C-alpha angles and dihedrals in degrees: 000000000000102000139124090294092079114119092232129030104253093218092052088052090051090052091049100043104033128069119268090239092068097045095093089053091048091051092047094053101036096039089223121107123221116258108285095009111145129228121256096225097239116194119239086242091057096085089051092057091042092053094047092050094048094047094043095049092040096051091045093052092046092048091050090050091056090066093048134080134215136029093315090063092054093048092047091048092049091052091047093048092049092052092045094050090046091054091045089052091055090051090049103040101030115022101033091040098048092043084061088055090048090239108117099070131024091233111076089202090057091049089055095045093049091045091053092047090052089052090058101040098042101034095246117148122270105298098226092054092047092049093052094048095042093056087057089054089064093059114095089217090062101034112111096004132117088267094054119105091222093056091042091058100041096044105023099042108020093039091225102145131189113262096030114128119264089245092051092049093052091046091051090050093049093049092048092055093059099031117112087200092057094046091045090052090047092051093044091056091048090053092044090053087065105031098042099033097123088250107098095187091058091048091053092049090049093050093045094050095050094042089054093044095050091041091054091051091051093047092052095043093242099125093122093048091048094048097047103030099042117006097049094051090042093054121021100020095044091045091055091050090047093053092055092044093053095044092055095048104072138027129194109252129207117300091247091061092045089054099043097040119186131107095323088065091054090049094053100033098053127052139175114252118204126191102232145066134232117279120259111268093220126083117253089233092082123072092243092043092050090052092049093049091048090052091047093055093044090051092048095048095045119023098022093044090050091050089053093046098045108027114011094050124158110346095338089118088061097051090131091058090053091053092049097041105023094156098056111133097205094065096143086068094045094131090061094040090053092049090051092047091048091051088057092050094253098278115225096030129093093230139030125244121293116225121206118187118212129028096239090045089055092048091049093050090052091046089053090052090050091050091050093049123101115269086229091065119104099014100325122153113262091217098045108114096176113040095179093055096036109031119225118244112280120233115249116260104215097136108021097186094170092059086070111025135005138218 
């Protein structure tokens, strides 16, 4: 398990053992700066431009691939879909989320207007509802309770209940990812979050926008391009990325912390997740060492880079920093702010930050914590002795914030 228990910080080892020329790339992929590395001073508008470019290029490449044949078409479509989902993730995790915190634009009115527009264009729930529910998620008294958006999604939508075996939880996750029923339910709740929000004017704007958008595609004969280049990434692909992002964000801590609440709960329930793995111990000058180093670089430049592009977008790796310092103004440089706060020992909290290396490692650790939790947690029946044979009661899903956005 690549967590904070490692004898040496993996990023410090990378800074010590790898050339200075590759350090910016390492930081970009892992989302962890080298010791002493300084922030770039990114503007709060930077993620907006980044998202637009990724989505624009991605949709264009995917649309071009639709008209092509052969292996090149598949490769071009895959590249376009990756860029589109990455851009959508930035809209979801960064822009929509920080608009809810009133931190993207100086004008609070503009934060709200942009947030509401994002709700309509990207099928995220009504912004005002999300904002209200998300603020509750930051309260230690609400975190990992039946009223928490994280628990609502994991238990109420994914059907991954406390007390299930680790094997059963992973099987449930795998089936969800390929299940048309799961993705249909996910999409239904996203649409419901706009059309049945309790704000009729928003519902009408939502319906009018999508009627015009789909009508334009039909009038120009671009239904196939729209479906494959935009709607598929916006729905199924983004939903898969969202599931992994949410499952790596929080773990179930010990019962004592769940009962006492407070800052200790935040320390143990939220971790940093970094897209990388420790360096090989061997030198690359031996045959075995060369093979291990080759595999390490291939893993970093493929699987770990994809995890960063598709799931751990923006400051998602530093979700624990956001929970500890939600009011920080310099949020575009959160990876550097977290590193600086960690170097100081995270003043004001009873424990320092916890680093977990590898997306799937983080998901597995959180799955293990869910398996070890009491079946009575999060709405479970207090008389249910066998949660896998007799499912615990599922929390209601009236709000479903995580079906639409995610932090």
